[in-house]
N, C-alpha and C positions, 0 to 999 in steps of 0.2 A: 504494500500500500504506500502511495506517495505521502510524503510528509505534508502536514497542514501548513500552508504559507501564511505569512502576515498579510493583513489587508492591503497595506501599501504595496507589497510585492505583487499581489494578485492584480491590483489596478495597473501597475507598471507593465506587467506581462500582457495584460489584455490590450493595452495601447500599442505595445511593440508588435504583438501578433497582428493587429489590424493594420498598423502602419506599414509593416514590411511585406504585406501582401501585394503592395504596389511594385515591389522589386522582383525581377525574375531570379529564381534560386540559382546560386552559384557556390563559390567557395568562400568561407568566412574564417576569420581568425578572431577569437575572443581573448581579451586580456583580462585576467582575474575571473576565472570561471566560477568561483564560489562553489556552490553545490550543484551547479549545472542547470539552473532553471532557465536562464536566458538561452543557453545553447539548445535546450530541449525545444523551446519555441521555434528556433530556426530549423532544427532538424525535422520537426514535424511538418514544416513547410517545404521540405525538399532540399534544404541546404546541406552541405557537408563541410567539414573543416577541422581545425585544431584549436585547442585552448591552452593558455598559459596560466599557471596558478603557483603562487609562492608557498602556500601551505600544503603539506602532504595530506593531512586529514581532509581538507577541502577537496583536494584532487581525488582522493578515494571516493568521497561522496559524489563528485561529479561523474566519475567513471561509472558508478552504480546507477546514477540517474539516467545516463545516456547509453547504457549497455546495449550492444547490438546495433547501434547507429554508426554512421560513418563520421566518427568524431574521436580524435586523439587528445588526451590531456597530458600536457608536459609540465613537470614541476621545474620551473625556471623563471627567471626574470626576463621578460620579453625584450627589454631594452639592452640586455647583455647577451642574448641568445644569437646563434648564427642567423644569417638572413633567411627569410621564409620564401616559399614559392609564392608567385603572384596570387592575390586574392581580390574578390569583388567587394568585400565588406570587412572593415575592421570595426569591432564592436566591443564596448566595455560598459559595465554597470558598477558605479560607485568605485571608480579606480583613479581617474586623473586628478581628483581633488586631493589625493595622497601625495602627489608628486610636487617637489619644489619646482620653481619656475623653469630652471634649465632642463629638468627631466620632462616636464610637461612639453617643452619645445621639442625635445628629442623624441617624445612619443609621436607627435604629429609629423616630424620629419621622417621617422621610420614608416609611419603609415603611408605617407606620400610615396616613399620608395617601394612599398610593397603592393599598393593598389594597382590593379589593371586600369587602363583608360576607361573612364566612365564609372569607376568605383567610388565608394564613399565611406566615410567614417561615421559611426553612430555612437553616441555616449549618453549614459544616464548619470546625472550628477546631483549632489545636494544643492538646493537653491535657497536664496534669501539669507544674506549675511546677517540680517536682523535676528534670525532664528538660531544663531550660533549657541551651542549648549554643550552639556556634558557628553552627549554622544559623539560630537565632533572631537572633543578632547580625547575621549576613550579610543576612538578609531584612528587617531593620528592624522586628521585632516589638516591640510594646509589652507583651505579656503572653502567657502560656499559661493556659488555662482549667481549672477543675475543674467538675464537674457542679453541685455546690452553689453554687459561686461564680457560674456562669452563671445559675442559677435566681434567685439573689438580685439579680443585676444586672438581669435582665429584669423582675423584679417592681418594682424601683426605677424602671424606665423605663416601667412601665405595661403589661407584657406577662405572659403566662402560658406557662410551659414545658409543652408538651403531650407531648413525646417526646424522649428523649435516649439515645444509645448510644455507648459507647466502641468505636472501630474500630481495625483493623489489629493488635490484640493476638493472639498474641505475636510475630508476624512482625517488625514494625517494631522491637520491643524487642530482639530477637535480633541484628538487623543494625545497631542504632544505633551501636555503637563504630566499625564500618567506615564507616558513613554519615558520621559526624562527621569522620573522617579524610579522606575523599574531598572533603567540602565545604571543609575547611580548606585542603587543597592547591590546589583549583581556584578557590575563591572567597574565600579568607581576606582578600585585599586589599580586598574590598568594604566591610569595616567602616569604612574611611576615608571612604566616601561619605556624603552626607546621607541621612537617613532616607527622604526622598521618593524619591531615586534608587534606594536599595536596595529600596523597595517596588515601583517600576516594574520593576526588573530581576528581581524575584522571580517574575514571571509568565513569564519567558523565560530558562530556565537550561540550561546545557550542562555537566553534570558526569557524565563517563563512569562507568558503574556505579552511578549514583545517580539521575539524571534522564534519561539517554540510554543506549540499549543497541543493540547491533548487531541487524540483522534476524533473525539466527539465534537470538537469545535469545527470540524470539516463540514458539518451540516449547514453552517452559516458561512464559514470562510472557504468559499469555492467560487469559481468563475461564474457559474450560473446565477447564484444568489446575488453576487456583487455586480452583475452587469448593469443594473440601473445606476449604481454609483460610478461605473465606467462612463455611462452617458453623461453623468453630472460632471465628472472631471474633464470631459471633452468640452462641455459647455463653458467651463471656466479655464480653458487651456491658456488663455492670454493673461490671466491674472499674475501680478507680481507677488502674490502671497503664497504661491505654491511652494512646498518644501522640496520638490523634486523637479528637475528640468531634463527633458529629453531633447536631444539635438542631433541633426544630421548635417554633415559638411562635406564639401568636395574641394580638392586642391585647386587653387587658382593657377592659371597659366603663368609661367615664369618667363 
């Protein structure tokens, strides 16, 4: 049985699933596979590819989640790994906010070098600097993004923002105070760790009521029940109050 996903993750995957139907399936590379939820969405739509993950336990979970599908999980730092074969899509969820500015630039430079003509990069990132809190500290984030800030940064790095949407509003905003309390109680001590260790651990979390739920919660926490909230997040996709930002970008000609 698949694990019960948090409401915010379900909403993000519903949006990605719908959005990427507009792209012809090809080869993808995912940076930071976590437990393989995003890769599973792509694989179900006919994509094939590879994923990079820093944490061994997360890689094991991702392999189990995508077993039998054309997907390989490598335990490695993508920025330091040998060059990849060309890909049509470079994708990551909750990754680039961990990178210092120079590594963020290196991420997009490597993406440019790896993408086939007509390919694009898609990212899911935390949004709204005003919402900075304990979870950002615990996870080792460098920043939260705004739509305009991400557009300017992409332009600075030689990319064009093709699409952006705020996600999980208003659900995540409503539960944010409780979420912060749960994270502080369960993971507050992680702020003492190095940023690298916090980044590795961010892909494999066990916070009851925040990242993990009993199987019975699946009666409510599933894509079918949450589809009306997906419609709601699309209605408010232009708000600057969303806690999550989805974006697609293409390399600008040089």
